[in-house]
C-alpha positions in Angstrom: -78.4 49.0 -84.8 -78.3 45.2 -85.1 -74.6 44.1 -84.9 -75.0 40.3 -84.9 -77.1 40.0 -87.9 -79.9 38.4 -85.9 -83.4 39.4 -86.4 -84.6 42.1 -84.0 -86.9 41.1 -81.1 -90.4 42.2 -81.2 -91.0 45.0 -78.8 -92.9 44.2 -75.5 -95.0 46.9 -74.1 -94.9 46.8 -70.3 -98.3 46.6 -68.6 -99.6 46.4 -65.1 -99.6 42.6 -65.1 -95.9 42.4 -65.9 -95.0 44.8 -63.3 -96.8 42.8 -60.5 -95.3 39.6 -61.6 -91.7 41.1 -61.5 -92.3 42.5 -58.0 -93.6 39.1 -56.7 -90.6 37.3 -58.3 -88.1 39.7 -56.5 -89.9 39.3 -53.1 -90.0 35.6 -53.4 -86.4 35.4 -54.5 -85.2 37.6 -51.6 -87.2 35.6 -49.1 -85.6 32.3 -50.4 -82.2 33.9 -50.1 -82.8 35.2 -46.6 -83.9 31.7 -45.5 -80.8 30.0 -46.9 -78.5 32.6 -45.3 -79.9 32.6 -41.8 -80.5 28.8 -41.4 -77.2 26.9 -41.1 -77.0 23.4 -42.4 -76.9 20.6 -39.8 -73.4 19.7 -41.1 -72.1 23.2 -40.2 -73.4 23.3 -36.7 -70.9 21.9 -34.2 -72.3 19.5 -31.6 -71.2 19.3 -27.9 -69.5 15.9 -28.7 -67.5 17.5 -31.5 -66.4 20.4 -29.3 -65.2 18.1 -26.5 -63.4 15.9 -28.9 -61.5 18.8 -30.3 -60.6 20.0 -26.8 -59.4 16.5 -25.7 -57.1 16.1 -28.6 -55.2 19.3 -27.5 -54.2 17.8 -24.1 -51.1 15.7 -24.4 -50.5 12.5 -22.2 -49.5 13.1 -18.7 -45.7 12.5 -18.0 -44.9 10.6 -14.8 -41.3 10.1 -14.0 -40.1 6.6 -13.4 -39.9 5.9 -9.7 -36.6 4.5 -8.4 -36.8 1.3 -6.5 -34.5 -0.6 -4.2 -32.7 -3.8 -5.3 -33.9 -6.9 -3.2 -30.4 -6.9 -1.7 -31.3 -3.8 0.3 -35.0 -4.5 1.2 -35.5 -5.6 4.7 -34.8 -4.6 8.4 -31.4 -3.3 9.4 -29.9 -2.2 12.7 -26.9 -0.4 14.2 -26.4 0.4 17.8 -29.2 2.8 18.8 -31.0 2.8 15.5 -33.1 0.6 13.2 -33.7 1.0 9.4 -36.6 -0.6 7.5 -36.3 -0.5 3.7 -39.1 -1.2 1.3 -38.8 -1.1 -2.6 -39.7 2.6 -2.7 -39.2 4.0 0.8 -37.3 3.6 4.0 -37.7 4.6 7.7 -34.9 5.2 10.1 -35.7 5.4 13.9 -32.9 6.5 16.1 -32.6 7.0 19.9 -32.2 10.7 20.8 -31.6 10.4 24.5 -33.8 11.8 27.4 -36.7 13.9 26.2 -36.7 17.7 26.8 -39.3 19.4 29.2 -42.9 18.4 28.6 -42.1 14.9 27.2 -41.8 11.5 28.9 -38.7 9.3 29.1 -36.5 8.7 26.2 -37.1 10.4 22.8 -36.5 9.1 19.4 -36.2 10.6 16.0 -38.0 9.1 12.9 -36.7 9.9 9.4 -38.8 9.1 6.4 -36.8 8.5 3.3 -37.5 7.9 -0.4 -35.4 5.8 -2.8 -33.6 8.4 -5.0 -31.6 5.8 -7.0 -30.5 2.3 -6.7 -29.2 -0.9 -8.3 -27.5 -4.1 -6.9 -24.3 -2.1 -6.1 -25.8 1.0 -4.2 -29.0 2.5 -2.9 -29.3 6.3 -2.4 -32.0 7.4 0.2 -33.2 11.0 0.7 -35.0 12.4 3.7 -38.6 13.5 3.1 -39.7 14.2 6.7 -38.3 14.2 10.2 -40.4 13.8 13.3 -39.7 13.3 17.1 -41.7 11.4 19.8 -41.4 10.4 23.4 -41.5 6.9 24.9 -45.4 7.1 24.9 -45.4 7.8 21.2 -46.7 11.3 21.6 -45.1 14.0 19.5 -42.2 15.8 21.1 -39.8 18.6 20.3 -36.2 17.6 19.3 -34.3 17.2 22.5 -31.0 18.0 20.7 -29.9 21.7 20.4 -27.3 20.9 17.9 -27.4 20.4 14.0 -30.4 18.2 13.0 -31.3 15.9 10.3 -33.4 17.8 7.7 -35.5 17.2 4.6 -33.2 16.6 1.6 -30.3 15.0 3.6 -29.0 12.0 1.6 -27.1 8.9 2.2 -25.8 6.0 0.1 -25.8 2.4 1.2 -23.3 -0.3 -0.3 -23.3 -4.0 0.4 -20.1 -5.2 2.1 -21.0 -8.8 2.8 -24.1 -10.8 3.3 -26.3 -9.1 5.8 -23.9 -6.1 6.1 -24.3 -2.6 4.6 -22.1 0.5 4.9 -23.6 4.0 4.8 -21.9 7.0 3.3 -23.2 10.5 4.0 -23.7 12.4 0.7 -25.5 15.4 2.3 -26.6 16.5 5.8 -27.1 13.9 8.6 -25.0 15.9 11.0 -25.8 13.5 13.9 -24.3 10.6 12.0 -21.0 12.1 10.9 -18.2 10.3 12.6 -20.5 7.5 13.9 -20.6 3.9 13.0 -21.4 3.5 9.3 -22.2 -0.2 9.4 -25.8 -1.6 9.4 -26.5 -5.3 10.0 -29.4 -7.3 8.7 -30.6 -10.9 8.1 -27.8 -13.4 7.2 -25.0 -11.4 8.7 -22.1 -13.4 10.0 -21.2 -13.4 13.7 -17.9 -11.6 12.9 -19.6 -9.0 10.8 -22.3 -8.4 13.4 -19.7 -7.0 15.8 -19.3 -4.1 13.4 -22.8 -3.0 14.1 -22.4 -2.5 17.8 -24.2 -4.0 20.7 
């Protein structure tokens, strides 16, 4: 039944030629489809450079905390009876007499404390111990000759200027050997009267 009013198409009688043409068309179409499916386009293939770039953007910038530094007021060489202290912008070293060495060491022994600047400005400098070593008069490593409480890593002291060339130390933590001792350290420019505070 013709619903659209169009004239009916003439009937086509299938023959062997038409069937061969249809099969060839289907095979060719499927081969073309297979080729497009299995061969990715260059734009869709990631390169090594693209992969590295993607990974590098994930890593954030490294965070380095600001290092505290000593005010120039504190930088230099200081001394108190029986000990010296050298302060640089970021670190300090205290060398103190520890008396006669124990067995196996020679002569007098000394303690060396390595410190780092924990905080500082023109009014104060806070130093924290990072290492403690002992040596005899020849410079060879020696055991601590003292059997009492010892300076340890983490011990902390604070220095404050009292006058030109004169500092006062306050123990914030540890330093058992310094408790009750002379808190004054003398340096360059100290007056003769203030120099007496630092001992002989």
